[in-house]
N, C-alpha and C positions, 0 to 999 in steps of 0.2 A: 765220108769215110774217117776211120775208127780205126785212130793211135795207142795198137798195140802195144808200146811201151809205156806212156800215159796209163793205158787201165791197169797193165802191173804193178805199176808203180803208185795207183791210188788203192789197188789189191795189199799190195805188201805195208803200207802203210799206213787203212786198215786194221791189218791184219795185226803189228803189232801194240799201235796209238788201242785199242779196244785192248787187249792184256795188261801192257808195262801202266794206261792208265788204271784198270784196274787193281791194278796189281798194287798198288802208291796206293792208293783210296783205303781199301781195306788196312794194309800193312800202317802207314801213318794211323789211323782210325781206331786201328786194336793196340801204339802203341801209345798215340794217347787217353783214350782209355786205359788200358793198367798203372799209368804211369800217373796220370794229373786227377782220374774222375772226372772231367767236368762234365756240372750236370747247374740247375737253371733250377727255380720253382714253382717260374714262370715257364708254359712249356713252348709257347710261340717263340722263347731268345733260346729255346735249349732243343727247339729246332734247325735255329738261327748259329748257332753254335757249332752243332753238330756239316751243316750247311758246308758252313766253313772250310774247315778238317776234314772233308771227303774230299768235295768241290775245290781244294787248292794242289791238293796231291793229285786227280783223275786229271785237271788245266796242265800239271806240267807234261805226264804223260803225252799230254794231244801229240802238246808243244814240239816233245820232244820229237813220236812221231809226223807228223804239219808241218815242222818246219825249212824252209824253207831261204836256203843261198845267195839265190843268182834275186833276191826280196832287196831294198836298200831297207835300212835303217831305221826310220819314221814307220815304211810299210811293216813292219817285225816290228816294232815296240805300239802298232796297233794291233797286228797279230798278235799280240800276247795276251793286250790287255781283254780282248775279246771276248777272245779261248772264257780268258780266268774267270770274265763278269757270265758270259752261261756256263760255265762247269756249273758255275756257286749255283749262280740262281737257279738250274734246271733237277740239279739235287735237291731242292727245296720246294719246287714247283712239284714235281714225285710226287718227293712225300704229303705234298699239300692233298693231291691229287687225287691219289693212295687212300688219304685217309679222307674224306666226305666218304668213300664209299667200305671202311671199315668202321670209322667212327659212328656214327649214324644211318638209323632205317633210310630202304631207301628215299618212301612215299613222305617223310618229318613226321606222322603220326604216331609214332609207337618212339620212348623215350628211354631212353638206355646208356645202362652208365659207359661212359666213354671206354677203352679197350687200347691199353696201348704192352707196345711188344718190340722192342728194343730188338730182337733180328730184324721184323719187317719192316722197322726204319732203315736202319744202316743195309738192307737190303734193296729199297727201293731209292736209296739218294744215292748209292753207289751207279746199281741200272742209271738214273737222273743224266746223274753227272760222265761219267762214264764217255755213254751214248752222245747226251747234248755237247759234252768241254769236242768229241771227235768229229760231232756232225757241221760246229759250228770250224772245227783247223780241214773238214773235206770243199767244208762253202768253199771257203776265202783262198784253199791252195785249185783245189780245182777255176777258184775266179780266177787267178793269179797267169793257170798252163794254160786255159782258154784265151783269153784279153789279153795277153802279155808275154802273152811264151816263157814263160819262165818252169822250169820244171827239171 
């Protein structure tokens, strides 16, 4: 039997989580980019720093949307750690996966100069961080709701 209350709750949390995470990560990245211009000559370090700048606020939006007041403090700390780690890693990983397609020829037989677009990187990292953080939040919330009846 499908629990309609749980479906509505999950739909609302997902919509809020996606919107708040995307707005927070884009806004914080823009603030950091215009204020401090964080850059590095080493491209992998630059990508990692950008993933932290984008993934942190995306995780915060996911945490706000998927927070469960019925869980214990220990479980909530685990939830926070998992969502932050997932948002940062998925933002960085999404950028790396998109980089394989963008930077190099498909079969590796063609030598090309690397193409770097800041917009391409930011869009990829925001999508990865927002989807990853909210997916982890949703999985954790669903587990607690279905297994322990916390919703």
